[in-house]
Biopython code that builds the backbone (N, CA, C, O; Angstrom):
import numpy as np
from Bio.PDB.StructureBuilder import StructureBuilder

atoms = [
    (1, "UNK", "N", (-42.260, -14.503, 26.300)),
    (1, "UNK", "CA", (-41.545, -13.692, 25.333)),
    (1, "UNK", "C", (-40.067, -13.652, 25.702)),
    (1, "UNK", "O", (-39.690, -13.800, 26.864)),
    (2, "UNK", "N", (-39.264, -13.453, 24.706)),
    (2, "UNK", "CA", (-37.845, -13.257, 24.960)),
    (2, "UNK", "C", (-37.377, -12.034, 24.212)),
    (2, "UNK", "O", (-37.973, -11.640, 23.209)),
    (3, "UNK", "N", (-36.312, -11.434, 24.701)),
    (3, "UNK", "CA", (-35.770, -10.226, 24.114)),
    (3, "UNK", "C", (-34.309, -10.456, 23.794)),
    (3, "UNK", "O", (-33.670, -11.357, 24.336)),
    (4, "UNK", "N", (-33.800, -9.638, 22.916)),
    (4, "UNK", "CA", (-32.386, -9.702, 22.566)),
    (4, "UNK", "C", (-31.762, -8.341, 22.835)),
    (4, "UNK", "O", (-32.463, -7.337, 22.954)),
    (5, "UNK", "N", (-30.471, -8.320, 22.928)),
    (5, "UNK", "CA", (-29.774, -7.055, 23.052)),
    (5, "UNK", "C", (-28.509, -7.118, 22.219)),
    (5, "UNK", "O", (-28.117, -8.189, 21.755)),
    (6, "UNK", "N", (-27.884, -6.000, 22.034)),
    (6, "UNK", "CA", (-26.715, -5.904, 21.182)),
    (6, "UNK", "C", (-25.651, -5.087, 21.887)),
    (6, "UNK", "O", (-25.939, -4.336, 22.819)),
    (7, "UNK", "N", (-24.429, -5.243, 21.434)),
    (7, "UNK", "CA", (-23.389, -4.332, 21.873)),
    (7, "UNK", "C", (-22.594, -3.907, 20.652)),
    (7, "UNK", "O", (-22.555, -4.611, 19.643)),
    (8, "UNK", "N", (-21.963, -2.754, 20.757)),
    (8, "UNK", "CA", (-21.305, -2.170, 19.593)),
    (8, "UNK", "C", (-19.810, -2.472, 19.590)),
    (8, "UNK", "O", (-19.295, -3.143, 20.484)),
    (9, "UNK", "N", (-19.131, -1.968, 18.577)),
    (9, "UNK", "CA", (-17.698, -2.199, 18.410)),
    (9, "UNK", "C", (-16.926, -1.668, 19.610)),
    (9, "UNK", "O", (-15.966, -2.291, 20.065)),
    (10, "UNK", "N", (-17.348, -0.514, 20.118)),
    (10, "UNK", "CA", (-16.693, 0.079, 21.274)),
    (10, "UNK", "C", (-16.704, -0.886, 22.455)),
    (10, "UNK", "O", (-15.681, -1.091, 23.109)),
    (11, "UNK", "N", (-17.847, -1.466, 22.716)),
    (11, "UNK", "CA", (-17.985, -2.411, 23.819)),
    (11, "UNK", "C", (-17.210, -3.700, 23.549)),
    (11, "UNK", "O", (-16.603, -4.263, 24.459)),
    (12, "UNK", "N", (-17.229, -4.163, 22.309)),
    (12, "UNK", "CA", (-16.582, -5.425, 21.954)),
    (12, "UNK", "C", (-15.105, -5.425, 22.296)),
    (12, "UNK", "O", (-14.582, -6.425, 22.788)),
    (13, "UNK", "N", (-14.424, -4.315, 22.042)),
    (13, "UNK", "CA", (-12.988, -4.291, 22.303)),
    (13, "UNK", "C", (-12.668, -4.447, 23.781)),
    (13, "UNK", "O", (-11.571, -4.892, 24.119)),
    (14, "UNK", "N", (-13.594, -4.095, 24.678)),
    (14, "UNK", "CA", (-13.375, -4.261, 26.106)),
    (14, "UNK", "C", (-13.967, -5.570, 26.635)),
    (14, "UNK", "O", (-13.420, -6.176, 27.556)),
    (15, "UNK", "N", (-15.076, -5.998, 26.052)),
    (15, "UNK", "CA", (-15.790, -7.160, 26.564)),
    (15, "UNK", "C", (-15.219, -8.488, 26.072)),
    (15, "UNK", "O", (-15.132, -9.437, 26.850)),
    (16, "UNK", "N", (-14.835, -8.576, 24.820)),
    (16, "UNK", "CA", (-14.399, -9.858, 24.268)),
    (16, "UNK", "C", (-13.187, -10.451, 24.973)),
    (16, "UNK", "O", (-13.177, -11.663, 25.188)),
    (17, "UNK", "N", (-12.160, -9.684, 25.351)),
    (17, "UNK", "CA", (-11.057, -10.293, 26.106)),
    (17, "UNK", "C", (-11.505, -10.867, 27.451)),
    (17, "UNK", "O", (-10.977, -11.883, 27.904)),
    (18, "UNK", "N", (-12.477, -10.217, 28.085)),
    (18, "UNK", "CA", (-12.978, -10.693, 29.375)),
    (18, "UNK", "C", (-13.729, -12.010, 29.203)),
    (18, "UNK", "O", (-13.638, -12.892, 30.058)),
    (19, "UNK", "N", (-14.466, -12.148, 28.108)),
    (19, "UNK", "CA", (-15.252, -13.366, 27.880)),
    (19, "UNK", "C", (-14.369, -14.595, 27.691)),
    (19, "UNK", "O", (-14.841, -15.718, 27.871)),
    (20, "UNK", "N", (-13.112, -14.413, 27.336)),
    (20, "UNK", "CA", (-12.191, -15.533, 27.151)),
    (20, "UNK", "C", (-11.512, -15.955, 28.444)),
    (20, "UNK", "O", (-10.782, -16.947, 28.458)),
    (21, "UNK", "N", (-11.735, -15.224, 29.530)),
    (21, "UNK", "CA", (-11.130, -15.568, 30.816)),
    (21, "UNK", "C", (-11.905, -16.707, 31.475)),
    (21, "UNK", "O", (-13.057, -16.965, 31.123)),
    (22, "UNK", "N", (-11.269, -17.390, 32.434)),
    (22, "UNK", "CA", (-11.988, -18.447, 33.164)),
    (22, "UNK", "C", (-13.244, -17.876, 33.827)),
    (22, "UNK", "O", (-13.270, -16.695, 34.173)),
    (23, "UNK", "N", (-14.289, -18.697, 34.010)),
    (23, "UNK", "CA", (-15.561, -18.194, 34.548)),
    (23, "UNK", "C", (-15.436, -17.409, 35.852)),
    (23, "UNK", "O", (-16.157, -16.428, 36.036)),
    (24, "UNK", "N", (-14.552, -17.804, 36.755)),
    (24, "UNK", "CA", (-14.453, -17.075, 38.024)),
    (24, "UNK", "C", (-13.753, -15.731, 37.869)),
    (24, "UNK", "O", (-13.756, -14.928, 38.802)),
    (25, "UNK", "N", (-13.161, -15.472, 36.725)),
    (25, "UNK", "CA", (-12.503, -14.199, 36.460)),
    (25, "UNK", "C", (-13.347, -13.284, 35.568)),
    (25, "UNK", "O", (-12.943, -12.156, 35.285)),
    (26, "UNK", "N", (-14.494, -13.752, 35.133)),
    (26, "UNK", "CA", (-15.339, -12.960, 34.239)),
    (26, "UNK", "C", (-15.878, -11.726, 34.944)),
    (26, "UNK", "O", (-15.853, -11.621, 36.171)),
    (27, "UNK", "N", (-16.358, -10.810, 34.143)),
    (27, "UNK", "CA", (-16.876, -9.552, 34.660)),
    (27, "UNK", "C", (-18.041, -9.768, 35.621)),
    (27, "UNK", "O", (-18.062, -9.181, 36.703)),
    (28, "UNK", "N", (-19.015, -10.604, 35.242)),
    (28, "UNK", "CA", (-20.193, -10.859, 36.059)),
    (28, "UNK", "C", (-20.404, -12.368, 36.183)),
    (28, "UNK", "O", (-21.274, -12.912, 35.503)),
    (29, "UNK", "N", (-19.642, -13.055, 37.021)),
    (29, "UNK", "CA", (-19.768, -14.511, 37.084)),
    (29, "UNK", "C", (-21.096, -14.993, 37.666)),
    (29, "UNK", "O", (-21.525, -16.102, 37.348)),
    (30, "UNK", "N", (-21.749, -14.212, 38.494)),
    (30, "UNK", "CA", (-23.043, -14.566, 39.070)),
    (30, "UNK", "C", (-23.664, -13.298, 39.634)),
    (30, "UNK", "O", (-22.996, -12.271, 39.753)),
    (31, "UNK", "N", (-24.931, -13.372, 39.977)),
    (31, "UNK", "CA", (-25.681, -12.172, 40.345)),
    (31, "UNK", "C", (-25.034, -11.365, 41.465)),
    (31, "UNK", "O", (-24.885, -10.151, 41.332)),
    (32, "UNK", "N", (-24.645, -12.011, 42.570)),
    (32, "UNK", "CA", (-24.022, -11.264, 43.662)),
    (32, "UNK", "C", (-22.735, -10.602, 43.198)),
    (32, "UNK", "O", (-22.367, -9.532, 43.683)),
    (33, "UNK", "N", (-22.060, -11.240, 42.263)),
    (33, "UNK", "CA", (-20.820, -10.686, 41.736)),
    (33, "UNK", "C", (-21.039, -9.362, 41.037)),
    (33, "UNK", "O", (-20.154, -8.506, 41.052)),
    (34, "UNK", "N", (-22.192, -9.175, 40.428)),
    (34, "UNK", "CA", (-22.502, -7.927, 39.735)),
    (34, "UNK", "C", (-22.500, -6.775, 40.728)),
    (34, "UNK", "O", (-21.865, -5.749, 40.489)),
    (35, "UNK", "N", (-23.200, -6.938, 41.829)),
    (35, "UNK", "CA", (-23.274, -5.870, 42.825)),
    (35, "UNK", "C", (-21.912, -5.589, 43.436)),
    (35, "UNK", "O", (-21.572, -4.432, 43.684)),
    (36, "UNK", "N", (-21.131, -6.628, 43.680)),
    (36, "UNK", "CA", (-19.783, -6.436, 44.218)),
    (36, "UNK", "C", (-18.886, -5.706, 43.227)),
    (36, "UNK", "O", (-18.112, -4.828, 43.610)),
    (37, "UNK", "N", (-18.993, -6.070, 41.954)),
    (37, "UNK", "CA", (-18.189, -5.399, 40.931)),
    (37, "UNK", "C", (-18.558, -3.917, 40.854)),
    (37, "UNK", "O", (-17.675, -3.066, 40.738)),
    (38, "UNK", "N", (-19.846, -3.603, 40.916)),
    (38, "UNK", "CA", (-20.262, -2.205, 40.880)),
    (38, "UNK", "C", (-19.705, -1.441, 42.082)),
    (38, "UNK", "O", (-19.220, -0.321, 41.921)),
    (39, "UNK", "N", (-19.764, -2.020, 43.272)),
    (39, "UNK", "CA", (-19.217, -1.357, 44.463)),
    (39, "UNK", "C", (-17.709, -1.137, 44.305)),
    (39, "UNK", "O", (-17.194, -0.065, 44.624)),
    (40, "UNK", "N", (-17.017, -2.154, 43.814)),
    (40, "UNK", "CA", (-15.569, -2.059, 43.622)),
    (40, "UNK", "C", (-15.231, -0.983, 42.597)),
    (40, "UNK", "O", (-14.346, -0.159, 42.826)),
    (41, "UNK", "N", (-15.929, -0.992, 41.478)),
    (41, "UNK", "CA", (-15.694, 0.017, 40.435)),
    (41, "UNK", "C", (-15.978, 1.414, 40.973)),
    (41, "UNK", "O", (-15.245, 2.357, 40.677)),
    (42, "UNK", "N", (-17.037, 1.547, 41.759)),
    (42, "UNK", "CA", (-17.384, 2.847, 42.341)),
    (42, "UNK", "C", (-16.271, 3.340, 43.263)),
    (42, "UNK", "O", (-15.917, 4.519, 43.235)),
    (43, "UNK", "N", (-15.717, 2.440, 44.081)),
    (43, "UNK", "CA", (-14.621, 2.823, 44.986)),
    (43, "UNK", "C", (-13.381, 3.243, 44.201)),
    (43, "UNK", "O", (-12.755, 4.257, 44.511)),
    (44, "UNK", "N", (-13.034, 2.463, 43.189)),
    (44, "UNK", "CA", (-11.819, 2.721, 42.407)),
    (44, "UNK", "C", (-11.924, 4.027, 41.624)),
    (44, "UNK", "O", (-10.984, 4.823, 41.609)),
    (45, "UNK", "N", (-13.061, 4.246, 40.979)),
    (45, "UNK", "CA", (-13.204, 5.402, 40.092)),
    (45, "UNK", "C", (-13.740, 6.641, 40.786)),
    (45, "UNK", "O", (-13.550, 7.757, 40.302)),
    (46, "UNK", "N", (-14.412, 6.453, 41.919)),
    (46, "UNK", "CA", (-15.065, 7.579, 42.565)),
    (46, "UNK", "C", (-16.376, 7.952, 41.892)),
    (46, "UNK", "O", (-16.990, 8.965, 42.224)),
    (47, "UNK", "N", (-16.801, 7.121, 40.938)),
    (47, "UNK", "CA", (-18.064, 7.342, 40.220)),
    (47, "UNK", "C", (-19.066, 6.310, 40.700)),
    (47, "UNK", "O", (-18.808, 5.108, 40.627)),
    (48, "UNK", "N", (-20.208, 6.771, 41.192)),
    (48, "UNK", "CA", (-21.234, 5.875, 41.698)),
    (48, "UNK", "C", (-21.862, 5.101, 40.547)),
    (48, "UNK", "O", (-22.490, 5.694, 39.670)),
    (49, "UNK", "N", (-21.695, 3.774, 40.543)),
    (49, "UNK", "CA", (-22.178, 2.925, 39.455)),
    (49, "UNK", "C", (-23.082, 1.833, 40.030)),
    (49, "UNK", "O", (-22.688, 1.094, 40.932)),
    (50, "UNK", "N", (-24.297, 1.748, 39.492)),
    (50, "UNK", "CA", (-25.213, 0.649, 39.816)),
    (50, "UNK", "C", (-25.942, 0.273, 38.526)),
    (50, "UNK", "O", (-25.867, 0.997, 37.533)),
    (51, "UNK", "N", (-26.632, -0.838, 38.543)),
    (51, "UNK", "CA", (-27.424, -1.230, 37.380)),
    (51, "UNK", "C", (-28.472, -0.157, 37.074)),
    (51, "UNK", "O", (-28.734, 0.140, 35.909)),
    (52, "UNK", "N", (-29.069, 0.421, 38.111)),
    (52, "UNK", "CA", (-30.082, 1.456, 37.910)),
    (52, "UNK", "C", (-29.482, 2.702, 37.262)),
    (52, "UNK", "O", (-30.091, 3.287, 36.365)),
    (53, "UNK", "N", (-28.307, 3.107, 37.702)),
    (53, "UNK", "CA", (-27.634, 4.265, 37.113)),
    (53, "UNK", "C", (-27.343, 4.007, 35.636)),
    (53, "UNK", "O", (-27.537, 4.888, 34.798)),
    (54, "UNK", "N", (-26.877, 2.799, 35.321)),
    (54, "UNK", "CA", (-26.582, 2.466, 33.931)),
    (54, "UNK", "C", (-27.850, 2.427, 33.080)),
    (54, "UNK", "O", (-27.845, 2.897, 31.942)),
    (55, "UNK", "N", (-28.941, 1.870, 33.623)),
    (55, "UNK", "CA", (-30.214, 1.854, 32.890)),
    (55, "UNK", "C", (-30.699, 3.275, 32.619)),
    (55, "UNK", "O", (-31.144, 3.590, 31.516)),
    (56, "UNK", "N", (-30.607, 4.127, 33.636)),
    (56, "UNK", "CA", (-31.058, 5.513, 33.483)),
    (56, "UNK", "C", (-30.219, 6.215, 32.400)),
    (56, "UNK", "O", (-30.760, 6.912, 31.542)),
    (57, "UNK", "N", (-28.896, 6.022, 32.453)),
    (57, "UNK", "CA", (-28.026, 6.630, 31.446)),
    (57, "UNK", "C", (-28.397, 6.122, 30.053)),
    (57, "UNK", "O", (-28.527, 6.912, 29.117)),
    (58, "UNK", "N", (-28.566, 4.802, 29.915)),
    (58, "UNK", "CA", (-28.898, 4.203, 28.623)),
    (58, "UNK", "C", (-30.202, 4.774, 28.083)),
    (58, "UNK", "O", (-30.274, 5.161, 26.916)),
    (59, "UNK", "N", (-31.233, 4.830, 28.919)),
    (59, "UNK", "CA", (-32.530, 5.368, 28.492)),
    (59, "UNK", "C", (-32.414, 6.822, 28.050)),
    (59, "UNK", "O", (-32.938, 7.194, 27.000)),
    (60, "UNK", "N", (-31.742, 7.634, 28.830)),
    (60, "UNK", "CA", (-31.592, 9.058, 28.480)),
    (60, "UNK", "C", (-30.778, 9.225, 27.203)),
    (60, "UNK", "O", (-31.134, 10.023, 26.337)),
    (61, "UNK", "N", (-29.695, 8.479, 27.086)),
    (61, "UNK", "CA", (-28.826, 8.603, 25.913)),
    (61, "UNK", "C", (-29.536, 8.134, 24.648)),
    (61, "UNK", "O", (-29.425, 8.781, 23.607)),
    (62, "UNK", "N", (-30.253, 7.035, 24.720)),
    (62, "UNK", "CA", (-30.984, 6.559, 23.540)),
    (62, "UNK", "C", (-32.062, 7.566, 23.142)),
    (62, "UNK", "O", (-32.282, 7.793, 21.952)),
    (63, "UNK", "N", (-32.728, 8.165, 24.109)),
    (63, "UNK", "CA", (-33.711, 9.206, 23.809)),
    (63, "UNK", "C", (-33.052, 10.409, 23.151)),
    (63, "UNK", "O", (-33.578, 10.955, 22.181)),
    (64, "UNK", "N", (-31.898, 10.825, 23.676)),
    (64, "UNK", "CA", (-31.161, 11.953, 23.107)),
    (64, "UNK", "C", (-30.731, 11.665, 21.668)),
    (64, "UNK", "O", (-30.656, 12.573, 20.841)),
    (65, "UNK", "N", (-30.449, 10.391, 21.379)),
    (65, "UNK", "CA", (-30.024, 9.985, 20.038)),
    (65, "UNK", "C", (-31.209, 9.762, 19.094)),
    (65, "UNK", "O", (-31.023, 9.398, 17.933)),
    (66, "UNK", "N", (-32.430, 9.984, 19.600)),
    (66, "UNK", "CA", (-33.605, 9.927, 18.744)),
    (66, "UNK", "C", (-34.257, 8.564, 18.609)),
    (66, "UNK", "O", (-35.076, 8.364, 17.713)),
    (67, "UNK", "N", (-33.915, 7.625, 19.477)),
    (67, "UNK", "CA", (-34.518, 6.295, 19.410)),
    (67, "UNK", "C", (-35.918, 6.364, 20.029)),
    (67, "UNK", "O", (-36.062, 6.841, 21.154)),
    (68, "UNK", "N", (-36.951, 5.898, 19.317)),
    (68, "UNK", "CA", (-38.315, 5.923, 19.868)),
    (68, "UNK", "C", (-38.410, 5.135, 21.182)),
    (68, "UNK", "O", (-37.752, 4.110, 21.360)),
    (69, "UNK", "N", (-39.245, 5.642, 22.091)),
    (69, "UNK", "CA", (-39.401, 5.036, 23.414)),
    (69, "UNK", "C", (-39.716, 3.547, 23.353)),
    (69, "UNK", "O", (-39.213, 2.773, 24.167)),
    (70, "UNK", "N", (-40.546, 3.140, 22.395)),
    (70, "UNK", "CA", (-40.950, 1.729, 22.353)),
    (70, "UNK", "C", (-39.758, 0.820, 22.098)),
    (70, "UNK", "O", (-39.738, -0.316, 22.572)),
    (71, "UNK", "N", (-38.750, 1.307, 21.345)),
    (71, "UNK", "CA", (-37.557, 0.491, 21.120)),
    (71, "UNK", "C", (-36.625, 0.522, 22.334)),
    (71, "UNK", "O", (-35.998, -0.485, 22.663)),
    (72, "UNK", "N", (-36.536, 1.663, 22.989)),
    (72, "UNK", "CA", (-35.738, 1.738, 24.220)),
    (72, "UNK", "C", (-36.320, 0.767, 25.239)),
    (72, "UNK", "O", (-35.575, 0.048, 25.905)),
    (73, "UNK", "N", (-37.645, 0.739, 25.365)),
    (73, "UNK", "CA", (-38.297, -0.212, 26.270)),
    (73, "UNK", "C", (-37.945, -1.646, 25.898)),
    (73, "UNK", "O", (-37.672, -2.465, 26.776)),
    (74, "UNK", "N", (-37.950, -1.954, 24.612)),
    (74, "UNK", "CA", (-37.615, -3.317, 24.166)),
    (74, "UNK", "C", (-36.181, -3.665, 24.535)),
    (74, "UNK", "O", (-35.918, -4.776, 24.995)),
    (75, "UNK", "N", (-35.240, -2.728, 24.342)),
    (75, "UNK", "CA", (-33.848, -2.992, 24.703)),
    (75, "UNK", "C", (-33.689, -3.224, 26.200)),
    (75, "UNK", "O", (-32.784, -3.939, 26.630)),
    (76, "UNK", "N", (-34.568, -2.620, 26.991)),
    (76, "UNK", "CA", (-34.505, -2.778, 28.447)),
    (76, "UNK", "C", (-35.345, -3.956, 28.944)),
    (76, "UNK", "O", (-35.427, -4.201, 30.148)),
    (77, "UNK", "N", (-35.968, -4.683, 28.016)),
    (77, "UNK", "CA", (-36.739, -5.861, 28.395)),
    (77, "UNK", "C", (-38.154, -5.575, 28.837)),
    (77, "UNK", "O", (-38.822, -6.454, 29.384)),
    (78, "UNK", "N", (-38.623, -4.362, 28.611)),
    (78, "UNK", "CA", (-40.000, -4.029, 28.997)),
    (78, "UNK", "C", (-40.926, -4.328, 27.828)),
    (78, "UNK", "O", (-40.593, -4.054, 26.675)),
    (79, "UNK", "N", (-42.073, -4.884, 28.127)),
    (79, "UNK", "CA", (-43.036, -5.207, 27.087)),
    (79, "UNK", "C", (-43.843, -3.963, 26.724)),
    (79, "UNK", "O", (-44.100, -3.111, 27.575)),
    (80, "UNK", "N", (-44.237, -3.866, 25.463)),
    (80, "UNK", "CA", (-44.968, -2.675, 25.017)),
    (80, "UNK", "C", (-46.354, -2.590, 25.650)),
    (80, "UNK", "O", (-47.014, -3.602, 25.885)),
    (81, "UNK", "N", (-46.775, -1.360, 25.919)),
    (81, "UNK", "CA", (-48.093, -1.132, 26.524)),
    (81, "UNK", "C", (-49.085, -0.535, 25.525)),
    (81, "UNK", "O", (-50.262, -0.894, 25.536)),
    (82, "UNK", "N", (-48.629, 0.354, 24.678)),
    (82, "UNK", "CA", (-49.556, 1.030, 23.768)),
    (82, "UNK", "C", (-49.964, 0.103, 22.630)),
    (82, "UNK", "O", (-49.250, -0.844, 22.299)),
    (83, "UNK", "N", (-51.100, 0.380, 22.045)),
    (83, "UNK", "CA", (-51.590, -0.408, 20.914)),
    (83, "UNK", "C", (-50.594, -0.326, 19.756)),
    (83, "UNK", "O", (-50.273, -1.340, 19.137)),
    (84, "UNK", "N", (-50.108, 0.883, 19.466)),
    (84, "UNK", "CA", (-49.143, 1.060, 18.383)),
    (84, "UNK", "C", (-47.902, 0.201, 18.611)),
    (84, "UNK", "O", (-47.467, -0.528, 17.719)),
    (85, "UNK", "N", (-47.349, 0.291, 19.791)),
    (85, "UNK", "CA", (-46.120, -0.454, 20.086)),
    (85, "UNK", "C", (-46.370, -1.964, 20.119)),
    (85, "UNK", "O", (-45.538, -2.747, 19.660)),
    (86, "UNK", "N", (-47.500, -2.358, 20.655)),
    (86, "UNK", "CA", (-47.784, -3.782, 20.825)),
    (86, "UNK", "C", (-48.124, -4.481, 19.517)),
    (86, "UNK", "O", (-47.659, -5.594, 19.272)),
    (87, "UNK", "N", (-48.921, -3.846, 18.681)),
    (87, "UNK", "CA", (-49.459, -4.524, 17.501)),
    (87, "UNK", "C", (-48.852, -4.093, 16.165)),
    (87, "UNK", "O", (-48.957, -4.822, 15.179)),
    (88, "UNK", "N", (-48.226, -2.931, 16.123)),
    (88, "UNK", "CA", (-47.786, -2.409, 14.833)),
    (88, "UNK", "C", (-46.297, -2.088, 14.764)),
    (88, "UNK", "O", (-45.853, -1.427, 13.825)),
    (89, "UNK", "N", (-45.539, -2.534, 15.717)),
    (89, "UNK", "CA", (-44.106, -2.280, 15.728)),
    (89, "UNK", "C", (-43.367, -3.595, 15.596)),
    (89, "UNK", "O", (-43.707, -4.573, 16.262)),
    (90, "UNK", "N", (-42.362, -3.624, 14.744)),
    (90, "UNK", "CA", (-41.549, -4.828, 14.567)),
    (90, "UNK", "C", (-40.496, -4.900, 15.667)),
    (90, "UNK", "O", (-39.753, -3.945, 15.893)),
    (91, "UNK", "N", (-40.440, -6.045, 16.349)),
    (91, "UNK", "CA", (-39.455, -6.251, 17.410)),
    (91, "UNK", "C", (-38.520, -7.415, 17.096)),
    (91, "UNK", "O", (-37.864, -7.942, 17.995)),
    (92, "UNK", "N", (-38.454, -7.815, 15.841)),
    (92, "UNK", "CA", (-37.554, -8.908, 15.472)),
    (92, "UNK", "C", (-36.105, -8.509, 15.703)),
    (92, "UNK", "O", (-35.776, -7.323, 15.693)),
    (93, "UNK", "N", (-35.236, -9.496, 15.912)),
    (93, "UNK", "CA", (-33.823, -9.199, 16.170)),
    (93, "UNK", "C", (-33.178, -8.343, 15.074)),
    (93, "UNK", "O", (-32.351, -7.480, 15.368)),
    (94, "UNK", "N", (-33.553, -8.579, 13.819)),
    (94, "UNK", "CA", (-32.964, -7.800, 12.726)),
    (94, "UNK", "C", (-33.346, -6.327, 12.846)),
    (94, "UNK", "O", (-32.505, -5.442, 12.689)),
    (95, "UNK", "N", (-34.624, -6.078, 13.125)),
    (95, "UNK", "CA", (-35.097, -4.688, 13.251)),
    (95, "UNK", "C", (-34.474, -4.016, 14.468)),
    (95, "UNK", "O", (-34.054, -2.862, 14.388)),
    (96, "UNK", "N", (-34.410, -4.723, 15.592)),
    (96, "UNK", "CA", (-33.811, -4.139, 16.792)),
    (96, "UNK", "C", (-32.333, -3.832, 16.573)),
    (96, "UNK", "O", (-31.844, -2.798, 17.031)),
    (97, "UNK", "N", (-31.620, -4.708, 15.885)),
    (97, "UNK", "CA", (-30.209, -4.446, 15.598)),
    (97, "UNK", "C", (-30.063, -3.226, 14.704)),
    (97, "UNK", "O", (-29.154, -2.418, 14.896)),
    (98, "UNK", "N", (-30.949, -3.088, 13.731)),
    (98, "UNK", "CA", (-30.925, -1.919, 12.840)),
    (98, "UNK", "C", (-31.109, -0.630, 13.645)),
    (98, "UNK", "O", (-30.372, 0.336, 13.448)),
    (99, "UNK", "N", (-32.081, -0.615, 14.542)),
    (99, "UNK", "CA", (-32.342, 0.558, 15.390)),
    (99, "UNK", "C", (-31.133, 0.856, 16.265)),
    (99, "UNK", "O", (-30.703, 2.004, 16.371)),
    (100, "UNK", "N", (-30.586, -0.183, 16.894)),
    (100, "UNK", "CA", (-29.433, -0.018, 17.786)),
    (100, "UNK", "C", (-28.230, 0.531, 17.015)),
    (100, "UNK", "O", (-27.561, 1.456, 17.475)),
    (101, "UNK", "N", (-27.962, -0.043, 15.847)),
    (101, "UNK", "CA", (-26.823, 0.402, 15.043)),
    (101, "UNK", "C", (-27.000, 1.849, 14.570)),
    (101, "UNK", "O", (-26.031, 2.606, 14.525)),
    (102, "UNK", "N", (-28.224, 2.233, 14.221)),
    (102, "UNK", "CA", (-28.487, 3.601, 13.771)),
    (102, "UNK", "C", (-28.232, 4.620, 14.890)),
    (102, "UNK", "O", (-27.826, 5.751, 14.623)),
    (103, "UNK", "N", (-28.470, 4.217, 16.131)),
    (103, "UNK", "CA", (-28.274, 5.117, 17.259)),
    (103, "UNK", "C", (-26.797, 5.457, 17.456)),
    (103, "UNK", "O", (-26.468, 6.559, 17.895)),
    (104, "UNK", "N", (-25.901, 4.510, 17.131)),
    (104, "UNK", "CA", (-24.445, 4.724, 17.298)),
    (104, "UNK", "C", (-24.123, 5.210, 18.707)),
    (104, "UNK", "O", (-23.370, 6.168, 18.884)),
    (105, "UNK", "N", (-24.694, 4.549, 19.699)),
    (105, "UNK", "CA", (-24.473, 4.929, 21.089)),
    (105, "UNK", "C", (-23.008, 4.701, 21.466)),
    (105, "UNK", "O", (-22.415, 3.685, 21.102)),
    (106, "UNK", "N", (-22.436, 5.651, 22.194)),
    (106, "UNK", "CA", (-21.043, 5.579, 22.658)),
    (106, "UNK", "C", (-20.996, 5.830, 24.156)),
    (106, "UNK", "O", (-21.670, 6.721, 24.673)),
    (107, "UNK", "N", (-20.205, 5.046, 24.832)),
    (107, "UNK", "CA", (-20.019, 5.233, 26.268)),
    (107, "UNK", "C", (-18.703, 5.971, 26.508)),
    (107, "UNK", "O", (-18.659, 6.967, 27.231)),
    (108, "UNK", "N", (-17.649, 5.475, 25.900)),
    (108, "UNK", "CA", (-16.313, 6.047, 26.059)),
    (108, "UNK", "C", (-15.963, 6.820, 24.797)),
    (108, "UNK", "O", (-15.891, 6.237, 23.715)),
    (109, "UNK", "N", (-15.746, 8.113, 24.919)),
    (109, "UNK", "CA", (-15.399, 8.878, 23.726)),
    (109, "UNK", "C", (-14.052, 9.531, 23.879)),
    (109, "UNK", "O", (-13.593, 10.220, 22.968)),
]
sb = StructureBuilder()
sb.init_structure("model")
sb.init_model(0)
sb.init_chain("A")
sb.init_seg("    ")
for serial, (resi, resn, name, xyz) in enumerate(atoms, 1):
    if name == "N":
        sb.init_residue(resn, " ", resi, " ")
    sb.init_atom(name, np.array(xyz, "f"), 0.0, 1.0, " ", f" {name:<3s}", serial, name[0])
structure = sb.get_structure()
């Protein structure tokens, strides 16, 4: 199985300029680079940032915005466990984008 994810307009304005930089200057050029970037960002901002912290924030925020758990799981790459989620829920990219857009999640306000 494969999953898709989306990002919103808020993210695009920060991410798109980075994507045009040379590969060694990108935000996450390789796996070890991700952990180093998080440590660096944590030192600079004084805010503890890890992939786990971001996942936890995303899950809590999507729940607060009323997104059903089965879709939050899909956005996080987890496969559905319940019969309802597994057999009777649409997980196509169009449906997932609709759910994501309806949530209007914001990081920077």
